[in-house]
C-alpha positions as CSV (number, residue, x, y, z in Angstrom):
1,M,47.1,36.4,-7.6
2,A,49.7,38.2,-5.6
3,L,49.5,40.9,-3.9
4,G,51.3,44.0,-2.0
5,A,54.9,44.2,-2.8
6,N,54.8,40.3,-3.7
7,N,53.6,41.5,-7.0
8,K,55.7,40.6,-9.6
9,L,53.5,41.2,-12.5
10,P,55.4,44.7,-13.7
11,L,58.7,43.3,-13.2
12,R,57.7,40.4,-15.7
13,I,55.9,42.6,-18.0
14,A,59.4,44.9,-18.2
15,R,61.4,41.8,-18.8
16,V,59.1,40.9,-21.3
17,T,59.2,44.4,-22.9
18,L,62.7,44.2,-22.8
19,F,63.1,41.1,-24.5
20,W,61.4,41.9,-27.6
21,W,62.7,45.1,-27.8
22,V,66.3,43.6,-27.9
23,L,65.1,41.2,-30.3
24,L,63.4,43.2,-32.9
25,T,66.6,45.9,-32.7
26,I,68.7,43.0,-33.6
27,V,66.1,42.0,-36.6
28,E,66.4,45.5,-38.0
29,F,69.9,46.5,-37.2
30,G,71.6,43.2,-37.3
31,D,74.6,44.4,-38.9
32,N,74.8,47.7,-37.0
33,P,73.6,47.6,-33.6
34,L,74.4,51.2,-32.7
35,G,72.6,52.3,-35.6
36,V,69.5,52.2,-33.2
37,L,70.9,55.2,-31.3
38,S,71.4,57.1,-34.8
39,Y,67.8,56.2,-35.5
40,L,66.7,57.9,-32.7
41,A,68.3,60.9,-33.6
42,T,66.4,61.1,-36.8
43,E,63.1,62.6,-37.5
44,E,61.5,59.2,-38.4
45,F,61.3,58.7,-35.1
46,D,58.2,59.7,-33.3
47,W,59.0,60.3,-29.8
48,R,55.0,61.6,-28.7
49,T,53.3,58.2,-30.4
50,S,56.0,56.2,-28.8
51,L,55.2,57.8,-25.4
52,L,51.7,57.6,-26.0
53,V,52.0,53.8,-26.8
54,I,53.9,53.6,-23.4
55,L,51.6,55.4,-20.9
56,A,48.7,53.6,-22.8
57,S,50.1,49.9,-22.1
58,S,51.6,51.1,-18.5
59,A,47.7,52.4,-17.7
60,T,46.2,49.2,-19.0
61,V,48.1,47.2,-17.0
62,A,47.4,49.2,-14.1
63,A,44.1,49.1,-14.4
64,V,44.3,45.4,-14.9
65,I,46.2,44.6,-11.7
66,F,43.7,47.2,-9.8
67,V,40.6,45.2,-11.0
68,Q,42.4,41.7,-10.1
69,R,43.7,42.9,-6.1
70,E,39.9,44.6,-5.8
71,L,37.9,40.9,-6.8
72,A,40.6,38.8,-4.8
73,R,39.9,41.4,-2.2
74,S,36.4,40.5,-1.9
75,R,36.8,37.0,-2.0
76,I,38.5,37.0,1.3
77,Q,36.6,39.3,3.4
78,P,35.2,37.5,6.6
79,T,31.5,36.7,6.0
80,A,28.9,34.9,8.2
81,L,26.6,32.4,7.5
82,L,24.3,31.2,10.0
83,G,25.7,31.8,13.1
84,I,29.0,30.5,11.8
85,E,32.0,33.0,10.6
86,C,34.7,32.5,8.3
87,S,37.9,34.9,8.6
88,I,38.7,34.5,4.5
89,G,35.8,33.8,2.1
90,E,32.4,32.3,2.2
91,V,31.5,30.0,4.9
92,P,31.8,26.3,2.9
93,T,28.1,24.6,2.5
94,S,27.1,21.7,1.2
95,F,24.5,23.2,-0.7
96,N,22.9,26.9,-0.7
97,A,19.5,27.9,-0.5
98,L,16.8,26.7,-3.4
99,P,15.9,29.7,-5.6
100,R,12.5,31.5,-4.7
101,I,10.3,33.6,-7.0
102,R,11.5,37.1,-7.9
103,D,8.8,39.1,-8.3
104,P,6.2,37.9,-5.5
105,R,3.5,40.2,-6.8
106,K,3.4,38.6,-10.2
107,E,4.7,35.1,-9.5
108,R,3.3,34.0,-5.8
109,L,0.3,31.9,-5.9
110,A,-2.7,32.7,-3.5
111,L,-3.1,30.9,-0.1
112,P,-5.9,29.1,0.9
113,P,-8.2,31.9,2.8
114,A,-6.9,29.7,6.3
115,L,-3.9,30.6,6.2
116,D,-4.3,33.6,4.8
117,V,-6.4,34.8,8.1
118,W,-3.2,33.0,9.9
119,M,-1.0,35.3,8.0
120,V,-2.8,38.4,9.4
121,Q,-2.3,37.4,12.9
122,A,1.1,35.7,12.9
123,K,2.5,39.0,10.9
124,A,1.4,41.1,13.9
125,T,2.2,38.5,16.8
126,W,4.9,36.1,15.1
127,P,6.7,37.7,12.7
128,A,9.4,35.8,12.3
129,H,7.3,32.4,11.7
130,H,5.2,34.6,8.9
131,N,8.5,35.6,7.5
132,L,9.6,31.9,7.7
133,L,6.2,30.2,6.5
134,L,6.1,32.8,3.3
135,A,10.1,32.3,2.7
136,V,8.9,28.8,2.1
137,W,5.6,29.2,0.2
138,D,7.7,31.4,-1.9
139,T,10.3,29.0,-2.4
140,Y,7.2,26.1,-3.2
141,C,6.1,28.8,-5.7
142,A,9.4,28.8,-7.4
143,H,9.0,25.0,-8.2
144,K,5.0,24.5,-8.7
145,H,5.4,22.2,-11.4
146,Y,6.8,19.8,-8.8
147,P,4.1,16.8,-7.9
148,A,3.4,15.8,-4.6
149,S,4.2,12.1,-4.9
150,H,6.4,10.1,-7.3
151,R,3.4,7.6,-7.8
152,R,1.3,8.2,-10.5
153,G,-2.2,9.4,-9.2
154,G,-0.3,9.9,-6.0
155,H,-1.6,12.7,-3.8
156,A,-4.7,12.9,-6.3
157,S,-2.2,14.3,-8.7
158,R,-1.8,17.4,-6.8
159,R,1.0,19.5,-7.1
160,L,3.9,19.9,-3.9
161,H,2.6,23.2,-2.6
162,E,-0.8,22.3,-2.6
163,H,-0.7,19.3,-0.7
164,C,1.8,21.0,1.8
165,A,-1.1,24.0,2.0
166,A,-3.8,21.4,2.7
167,V,-1.5,19.7,5.5
168,A,-1.0,23.2,6.9
169,V,-4.7,24.1,7.0
170,K,-5.6,20.4,8.2
171,A,-3.1,20.9,11.0
172,L,-4.8,24.5,12.2
173,E,-8.2,22.4,12.0
174,L,-6.7,19.7,14.4
175,A,-4.8,21.6,17.1
176,P,-8.1,22.9,19.5
177,G,-8.8,19.0,19.6
178,F,-5.2,17.5,19.4
179,E,-4.2,15.3,22.2
180,Y,-0.6,14.7,22.3
181,S,0.1,11.2,24.9
182,G,3.5,9.7,23.4
183,V,4.7,9.2,20.6
184,Y,3.5,6.9,18.0
185,V,4.3,4.3,15.3
186,K,1.5,3.4,12.5
187,A,1.8,2.5,8.9
188,R,-1.4,3.2,7.2
189,R,-4.3,0.8,7.6
190,R,-2.9,-0.6,10.4
191,K,-3.1,-0.5,14.1
192,T,-1.0,2.4,15.8
193,F,1.5,1.3,18.7
194,K,3.3,3.8,21.6
195,V,7.2,4.0,21.2
196,L,7.7,6.7,23.7
197,D,5.2,8.0,26.8
198,K,5.3,11.8,27.4
199,K,8.2,13.3,29.4
200,D,5.8,15.6,31.1
201,P,2.6,14.1,32.0
202,A,0.8,17.2,32.5
203,Y,2.3,19.2,29.2
204,K,-0.4,20.0,26.2
205,L,0.3,21.3,22.7
206,L,-0.9,25.2,22.7
207,P,-3.6,25.5,20.0
208,Q,-2.2,28.8,18.8
209,D,1.4,27.5,19.1
210,P,2.8,29.2,15.6
211,L,5.1,26.2,14.7
212,I,1.6,24.3,14.0
213,A,1.4,26.5,10.3
214,V,4.9,26.5,9.8
215,I,5.3,22.5,10.0
216,G,2.4,21.8,8.0
217,M,3.5,24.2,5.3
218,A,7.3,22.8,5.1
219,H,6.9,19.2,5.9
220,D,7.7,18.2,2.4
221,I,10.4,20.8,1.0
222,G,12.8,17.9,1.3
223,K,10.7,16.3,-2.2
224,L,12.7,19.7,-3.8
225,L,16.0,18.0,-3.5
226,V,15.1,14.0,-3.7
227,Y,12.9,15.0,-7.0
228,R,14.8,15.9,-10.2
229,V,11.7,17.3,-12.5
230,S,11.4,18.0,-16.3
231,A,10.3,21.4,-17.1
232,K,6.6,19.7,-18.0
233,G,6.9,18.4,-14.1
234,D,7.4,14.7,-14.9
235,I,10.0,13.2,-12.3
236,V,13.0,12.0,-13.9
237,A,14.6,10.9,-10.8
238,N,13.8,9.9,-7.4
239,A,16.2,9.6,-4.5
240,E,13.3,7.7,-2.9
241,E,12.3,5.2,-5.4
242,A,12.7,2.5,-2.9
243,G,11.2,3.8,-0.5
244,N,7.0,3.5,1.0
245,T,5.7,6.7,2.5
246,S,2.7,4.4,3.9
247,H,4.6,2.6,6.3
248,D,6.9,4.9,9.3
249,D,10.5,4.1,10.0
250,D,10.9,3.5,6.0
251,K,14.6,4.1,5.7
252,G,13.9,4.5,1.6
253,V,12.1,7.8,2.5
254,V,14.8,10.6,3.3
255,H,12.6,13.6,2.4
256,D,11.8,14.5,5.8
257,V,15.4,14.4,7.0
258,L,16.3,16.9,4.5
259,A,13.8,19.3,5.4
260,P,16.0,20.8,8.2
261,R,18.6,21.0,6.4
262,L,16.6,22.9,3.7
263,L,15.2,25.7,6.2
264,S,18.5,26.3,7.7
265,R,19.6,27.6,4.0
266,M,16.9,30.3,4.7
267,P,17.6,33.5,6.7
268,E,14.3,33.6,8.0
269,Y,15.0,30.3,9.5
270,W,17.9,32.1,12.1
271,E,15.1,34.7,13.3
272,L,13.1,32.2,15.2
273,P,14.2,31.9,19.0
274,D,16.4,29.0,19.5
275,H,13.9,26.6,21.3
276,D,11.4,27.1,18.3
277,R,13.9,25.9,15.6
278,E,15.6,23.2,17.9
279,A,11.5,21.7,18.4
280,L,10.8,22.7,14.6
281,S,14.0,20.7,13.2
282,V,13.5,17.5,15.3
283,A,9.8,17.2,14.7
284,L,10.6,17.9,11.3
285,A,13.5,14.9,10.5
286,H,11.4,12.3,12.4
287,Y,7.6,12.4,11.1
288,H,8.4,9.4,8.7
289,H,11.0,8.1,11.5
290,P,9.0,8.3,14.7
291,S,10.8,5.5,16.0
292,D,14.3,7.2,16.0
293,F,12.9,10.3,18.1
294,P,15.5,11.3,20.1
295,I,15.1,10.3,23.8
296,D,16.9,11.5,27.2
297,K,19.0,8.9,29.6
298,Y,15.3,7.8,30.9
299,G,13.8,6.6,27.7
300,L,11.6,9.8,27.1
301,P,11.4,12.0,24.5
302,V,13.8,15.1,24.5
303,D,11.4,17.6,23.8
304,D,7.7,16.8,24.2
305,R,6.8,20.0,22.2
306,A,8.8,18.5,19.5
307,A,7.3,15.3,19.8
308,A,3.6,16.7,20.0
309,L,4.3,18.9,16.9
310,M,5.3,16.0,15.2
311,G,2.5,14.0,16.0
312,I,-0.4,16.5,14.7
313,L,1.9,16.9,11.8
314,V,1.5,13.1,11.5
315,A,-2.2,13.4,12.0
316,A,-2.5,16.4,9.7
317,D,-0.7,14.4,6.9
318,R,-2.8,11.3,7.2
319,A,-6.0,13.1,7.3
320,V,-5.5,14.9,4.0
321,G,-3.8,12.1,2.2
322,A,-6.8,9.9,3.0
323,E,-8.9,12.4,1.9
324,E,-6.7,12.6,-1.4
325,T,-7.2,8.7,-1.6
326,G,-10.7,8.4,-1.2
327,V,-9.9,6.6,2.2
328,S,-11.7,8.5,5.2
329,A,-10.8,8.3,8.6
330,S,-13.6,5.7,9.4
331,Q,-12.3,3.9,6.3
332,D,-8.9,3.9,7.5
333,Q,-10.2,2.2,10.5
334,E,-12.4,0.2,9.0
335,V,-9.8,-1.5,7.3
336,D,-7.4,-1.7,9.8
337,D,-8.2,-5.6,10.7
338,Y,-6.4,-6.2,7.7
339,D,-2.6,-6.0,7.3
340,A,-1.5,-3.9,4.2
341,D,1.5,-6.3,3.3
342,Q,-0.4,-9.5,3.5
343,V,-3.6,-8.0,1.3
344,W,-1.0,-6.9,-1.3
345,E,1.0,-10.3,-1.1
346,A,-2.3,-11.9,-1.3
347,L,-3.6,-9.4,-4.2
348,V,-0.2,-10.4,-6.3
349,S,-0.5,-13.8,-6.0
350,V,-4.0,-13.7,-6.9
351,L,-3.7,-11.6,-10.4
352,C,-0.1,-13.5,-10.9
353,E,-2.0,-17.1,-11.1
354,P,-2.1,-18.4,-14.7
355,G,-5.3,-17.6,-16.2
356,R,-6.6,-15.4,-13.7
357,I,-5.9,-12.7,-16.4
358,N,-7.0,-13.4,-20.1
359,G,-7.7,-17.0,-19.4
360,T,-6.5,-20.0,-20.5
361,G,-8.1,-20.9,-23.8
362,D,-10.0,-23.8,-22.6
363,P,-13.8,-22.5,-21.8
364,E,-14.8,-25.2,-19.1
365,K,-12.0,-24.2,-17.3
366,D,-12.5,-20.4,-17.9
367,A,-15.8,-20.4,-16.2
368,S,-13.8,-20.6,-13.0
369,V,-10.6,-19.4,-13.2
370,R,-10.9,-16.5,-15.3
371,I,-11.7,-13.2,-13.3
372,G,-10.6,-10.3,-15.7
373,Q,-8.6,-9.1,-19.2
374,K,-6.0,-7.1,-20.3
375,H,-7.4,-4.4,-22.8
376,E,-5.2,-1.2,-24.0
377,G,-2.8,-0.7,-21.0
378,K,-5.5,-1.5,-18.3
379,I,-6.8,-4.8,-16.4
380,F,-10.4,-5.4,-15.5
381,I,-11.5,-7.4,-12.9
382,R,-14.6,-8.7,-11.2
383,E,-14.6,-7.4,-8.1
384,H,-16.8,-10.0,-6.6
385,D,-13.9,-13.1,-7.8
386,L,-11.0,-10.9,-6.6
387,R,-12.6,-10.1,-3.3
388,N,-13.2,-14.1,-2.6
389,L,-10.1,-15.2,-3.7
390,V,-8.0,-12.3,-1.8
391,L,-10.0,-13.5,1.6
392,K,-9.4,-17.0,0.8
393,R,-5.4,-16.3,0.5
394,L,-5.7,-14.2,3.8
395,G,-7.8,-17.3,5.7
396,E,-10.5,-15.1,6.2
397,T,-14.1,-16.4,6.2
398,I,-16.5,-15.0,3.2
399,S,-19.0,-12.8,3.9
400,S,-21.8,-11.5,2.0
401,G,-22.8,-8.8,4.9
402,P,-22.7,-4.8,5.1
403,D,-18.9,-5.6,5.9
404,R,-17.9,-7.6,2.6
405,Y,-16.5,-4.4,1.1
406,K,-14.0,-4.1,4.0
407,I,-11.1,-6.3,1.9
408,T,-12.4,-4.6,-1.3
409,C,-11.4,-1.3,0.4
410,A,-8.2,-2.5,1.3
411,I,-7.7,-3.9,-2.5
412,L,-8.3,-0.2,-3.8
413,A,-6.1,1.1,-1.6
414,A,-3.4,-1.3,-1.9
415,L,-3.4,-0.7,-5.6
416,C,-3.9,3.3,-5.5
417,D,-0.8,3.3,-3.0
418,R,0.9,1.8,-5.4
419,G,-0.3,3.8,-8.3
420,L,-1.8,1.6,-10.0
421,L,-5.9,2.1,-9.5
422,Y,-7.6,3.4,-12.4
423,A,-9.0,6.7,-10.7
424,E,-9.2,9.0,-14.0
425,H,-11.1,8.7,-16.8
426,R,-11.0,11.2,-20.1
427,S,-9.2,13.7,-18.2
428,V,-11.8,13.3,-15.3
429,S,-10.6,12.7,-12.2
430,F,-12.8,10.4,-9.4
431,S,-10.3,11.1,-6.8
432,P,-10.3,11.7,-3.9
433,H,-11.9,8.7,-3.5
434,L,-11.4,5.2,-4.5
435,P,-13.8,4.4,-7.7
436,M,-14.9,1.0,-9.0
437,Y,-16.5,1.0,-12.3
438,S,-19.3,-0.8,-14.5
439,V,-17.5,-2.2,-17.6
440,G,-19.1,-3.6,-20.9
441,L,-17.1,-6.2,-22.8
442,Y,-17.7,-6.2,-26.6
443,H,-16.5,-8.6,-29.8
444,G,-13.6,-6.8,-31.1
445,K,-15.3,-6.6,-34.4
446,T,-18.5,-6.6,-34.8
447,T,-19.3,-4.6,-31.2
448,K,-21.8,-7.2,-30.3
449,H,-22.2,-6.9,-26.4
450,I,-21.2,-10.2,-24.5
451,T,-21.7,-9.4,-21.1
452,D,-20.5,-6.4,-18.0
453,F,-18.4,-6.8,-15.2
454,A,-20.4,-4.8,-12.8
455,P,-18.9,-3.7,-10.3
456,A,-15.5,-4.2,-11.7
457,I,-11.7,-3.1,-10.3
458,V,-10.0,-1.4,-13.4
459,M,-6.3,-0.9,-12.9
460,H,-2.9,0.1,-15.0
461,S,-1.0,-2.4,-16.2
462,P,2.1,-2.8,-13.8
463,P,5.3,-0.7,-15.0
464,P,8.5,-3.1,-16.0
465,T,9.9,-2.2,-12.7
466,M,7.5,-3.5,-10.6
467,A,8.6,-7.2,-11.0
468,E,6.3,-9.1,-8.6
469,L,3.7,-8.5,-10.9
470,G,6.1,-9.1,-14.0
471,R,3.3,-11.8,-15.2
472,L,0.8,-8.8,-16.0
473,T,3.2,-6.3,-17.2
474,Y,3.8,-8.4,-20.5
475,L,0.5,-10.4,-21.0
476,A,-1.4,-9.6,-24.5
477,D,-4.2,-7.6,-24.7
478,H,-7.0,-9.9,-25.1
479,V,-9.1,-10.2,-28.1
480,A,-12.2,-8.8,-26.9
481,T,-12.7,-5.1,-26.0
482,A,-13.3,-3.2,-23.0
483,V,-15.6,-0.3,-22.6
484,I,-16.0,1.4,-18.8
485,K,-19.4,2.8,-18.7
486,A,-19.6,4.7,-15.2
487,A,-18.2,4.9,-12.1
488,S,-19.4,3.5,-8.6
489,F,-18.9,4.4,-5.1
490,Y,-21.3,2.3,-2.9
491,H,-18.4,0.2,-1.6
492,L,-17.3,3.1,0.3
493,P,-18.5,3.3,3.8
494,V,-18.9,7.5,3.4
495,P,-19.3,7.7,-0.3
496,P,-19.7,11.1,-2.0
497,S,-22.7,12.9,-2.5
498,E,-25.1,11.3,-5.2
499,S,-25.0,15.2,-7.1
500,W,-20.8,14.7,-7.3
501,I,-21.1,11.1,-8.4
502,Q,-23.6,12.2,-11.4
503,E,-22.1,15.6,-12.2
504,K,-18.4,13.2,-12.5
505,N,-20.3,10.2,-14.7
506,A,-21.8,13.0,-16.8
507,A,-18.6,14.5,-17.6
508,A,-16.4,11.3,-18.0
509,F,-19.1,9.4,-19.9
510,G,-21.3,11.9,-21.3
511,A,-24.3,11.1,-19.6
512,P,-25.4,11.1,-16.0
513,T,-26.1,6.8,-16.6
514,G,-22.4,6.3,-17.8
515,L,-23.6,5.0,-20.9
516,S,-20.9,4.7,-23.9
517,A,-21.5,6.1,-26.9
518,D,-18.8,4.1,-28.4
519,C,-20.3,0.4,-28.2
520,P,-24.0,0.4,-27.2
521,T,-25.7,-2.4,-25.2
522,E,-27.7,-4.3,-27.7
523,D,-29.6,-5.9,-24.7
524,G,-30.6,-2.9,-23.0
525,A,-29.4,-4.0,-19.5
526,P,-29.1,-1.0,-17.1
527,D,-25.6,-0.1,-15.6
528,Q,-25.3,-2.0,-12.5
529,L,-24.5,1.0,-10.2
530,T,-26.1,-0.3,-7.0
531,P,-24.4,-3.3,-4.9
532,P,-25.1,-6.7,-6.7
533,Q,-27.1,-9.2,-4.7
534,E,-25.4,-12.1,-3.4
535,S,-25.7,-15.5,-2.0
536,E,-25.7,-15.4,1.8
537,S,-22.1,-17.6,1.5
538,G,-20.8,-14.7,-0.7
539,N,-20.7,-17.6,-3.6
540,A,-21.8,-17.0,-6.9
541,R,-25.3,-18.0,-7.5
542,P,-26.5,-20.5,-9.8
543,S,-27.2,-18.1,-12.5
544,D,-23.8,-16.0,-12.3
545,R,-22.0,-19.5,-12.6
546,D,-24.0,-20.1,-15.7
547,A,-23.1,-16.5,-17.0
548,Q,-19.7,-17.1,-16.0
549,R,-19.9,-20.6,-18.5
550,A,-21.4,-18.3,-21.1
551,L,-18.6,-15.6,-20.9
552,A,-16.0,-18.2,-21.1
553,D,-17.3,-19.7,-24.1
554,A,-18.0,-16.3,-26.1
555,M,-14.1,-15.4,-25.1
556,A,-13.3,-18.9,-26.5
557,D,-15.4,-18.5,-29.7
558,L,-13.3,-15.1,-30.0
559,E,-10.0,-16.6,-29.5
560,E,-11.1,-19.4,-32.2
561,E,-12.0,-16.6,-34.6
562,A,-8.8,-14.8,-33.8
563,E,-7.1,-18.0,-34.6
564,E,-9.1,-19.0,-37.6
565,E,-8.0,-15.6,-39.1
566,A,-4.6,-15.8,-38.4
567,L,-4.7,-19.2,-40.3
568,L,-6.4,-18.0,-42.9
569,Q,-4.2,-14.7,-43.3
570,F,-1.0,-17.3,-43.1
571,V,-2.3,-19.6,-45.8
572,A,-3.4,-16.8,-48.2
573,E,0.2,-15.4,-47.6
574,E,1.9,-18.5,-48.4
575,E,-0.2,-19.2,-51.7
576,A,0.4,-15.4,-52.5
577,S,4.1,-15.6,-52.8
578,G,4.5,-18.9,-53.3
579,K,7.6,-19.1,-51.0
580,P,7.1,-20.8,-46.9
581,K,6.4,-17.3,-44.7
582,K,9.1,-17.2,-41.6
583,G,8.1,-15.7,-38.4
584,G,4.6,-17.6,-37.9
585,A,1.1,-15.4,-39.2
586,S,0.3,-13.7,-35.7
587,K,-0.6,-10.4,-35.5
588,P,0.9,-8.3,-32.6
589,G,-1.0,-8.6,-29.7
590,R,-2.9,-11.5,-30.3
591,R,-2.1,-15.3,-29.1
592,P,-1.2,-17.8,-31.4
593,L,-3.2,-20.4,-30.1
594,G,-2.8,-22.8,-33.1
595,L,0.1,-21.4,-35.2
596,A,2.5,-23.0,-32.7
597,A,2.1,-26.3,-34.3
598,L,2.6,-24.9,-37.7
599,D,5.8,-25.6,-39.6
600,P,7.3,-22.0,-40.9
601,T,8.4,-23.7,-44.0
602,A,5.5,-25.5,-44.4
603,S,4.3,-26.3,-48.1
604,A,1.5,-26.0,-50.3
605,E,0.1,-29.6,-49.2
606,M,0.6,-28.4,-45.8
607,S,-1.8,-25.1,-46.7
608,R,-4.3,-27.7,-48.1
609,V,-4.4,-29.7,-45.0
610,V,-5.0,-26.2,-43.0
611,M,-7.5,-25.3,-45.0
612,Q,-9.2,-29.2,-44.4
613,A,-8.9,-28.7,-40.7
614,L,-10.4,-25.3,-40.6
615,E,-13.6,-26.3,-42.7
616,A,-13.8,-29.5,-40.2
617,Q,-13.6,-27.3,-37.4
618,Q,-16.4,-24.7,-38.6
619,H,-18.6,-28.0,-39.3
620,R,-17.7,-29.2,-35.8
621,K,-19.4,-26.0,-34.4
622,K,-21.9,-25.9,-36.3
623,A,-23.1,-28.9,-35.3
624,A,-22.6,-28.5,-32.0
625,V,-25.1,-25.4,-32.1
626,E,-27.7,-27.1,-34.0
627,A,-27.5,-29.9,-31.3
628,G,-28.0,-27.2,-28.4
629,K,-30.8,-25.8,-30.0
630,R,-32.5,-29.5,-30.7
631,S,-31.5,-29.8,-26.7
632,T,-33.5,-26.6,-26.1
633,T,-36.6,-27.5,-28.0
634,Q,-36.7,-31.2,-26.1
635,E,-36.1,-29.4,-22.6
636,A,-39.3,-26.9,-23.9
637,E,-41.5,-29.4,-24.7
């Protein structure tokens, strides 16, 4: 709106008023325009009312003009933000600061005790750093429903504020013994290599540096922009969907670059000294991209302090991540011999090989091919067979010694990194460890015990977005039923305590032994929660091969029973309706082994043929059983 002498609003109001005055006068006194003058002299015309109306209208117009003028003045007043001044209006920014909690006394979450101690000391010694860390924490508290990872089970299903507080505590713990020697690049479970030497060979990071706690707390604040989260805490959109934080220098990861931008929107950030702001921003922006760390003309880090802060942040973040996923520092070193990408490629190759999961339908072939089955959105795999197959794909020697579980830990870690490892049962989480299980297989109808997978690796069915495992995503459930009995951790170099295992198994399975109340074992065999014995070559013993062949026969019987049931249902429905049934008779989730050859338009004659075929099949099965019994009797004699 125009202001001052150029304000044309009063003139326009006068014009509009005069226009309507003339128009209404013509309407009322059209035959005698001058009659309006004589009307004004009569007693019918009320001068007082007319004057009040004019004054009230003028006052209203004046008030509107005044209010709009003041609002316009407030919008164009000079402002300053983060050291930038604007002579007219607010300083333009790409985005504003994220919201914080409104009432810290009621909404602020409790900090870990170690951070509480640091906050008391920092308030007296480094008030600016204290205020910034508190501002970051209040921002997390306003977003307390945000998860720490977009991957299912990632960071032990922690919330974002919990993970960041843990990293800050871990950084303070590592500070006294941390040695800065340059900038390194390391993808998790790979060997590290140096990309930059120290600029000053004598530089050491001070353990009492106030930025250590601040950088640990703020390192993942960029995820508040990367994730779009529902009120229930579910991620509905993720700008880093294609990124992988398990590997340094991944261009799909951007939350580290966004962290300094978010901090710069906080007034507390600008209370820090200039050199502290620079070191904090550079370290945060490159801790997932260390190869891009800025260098001087000599190819050395521009700032040793920033590089050292980045180094301790990376160490703390990896240490906390290892604890959350159950891979300790020693475990991480143990599996360094295996390239993470190669392990994953070998694992995908094995799992997607036809017949490995659910079998092929041929008992003889399944005895040597099948290593697992799918049931209710989970895939249950014999660890021994999977381990040996992956080792063969990697060209490694199969070992039965104490180091044989190195590759198993690498497989579990690869599944965990991608959110596929089954690590929570009946709302009981086994994180931060990488569990294996004792799994019982039962007849789908009679609940008769068939065999056990012990130990077994249990994984979630891959989502449709994971194209490389698409074969498993759309694989139908097997006809047998799988029941998880107990979790085991003897494969870990540093397993949890026995009391922790018993407590978790009791909570998840109802008893410390892990026996399932749903499908009790009929043979009374105890759960195998200790390392199984293997031959010196790492291959299965003869008794193991016999068990695998027996399992394949049992699975084939189940599939034949399912096939017979589907055929009988097809025949019964056809005869009941008197019409050919379209679309086959298989039920959802079952494999129509024999129905594929049937003509959907078959007549009653075809029904009789099917019945005869079923009777012949049953007769052959009985004859085979009797022959097996006679053979066993003769061998015994």
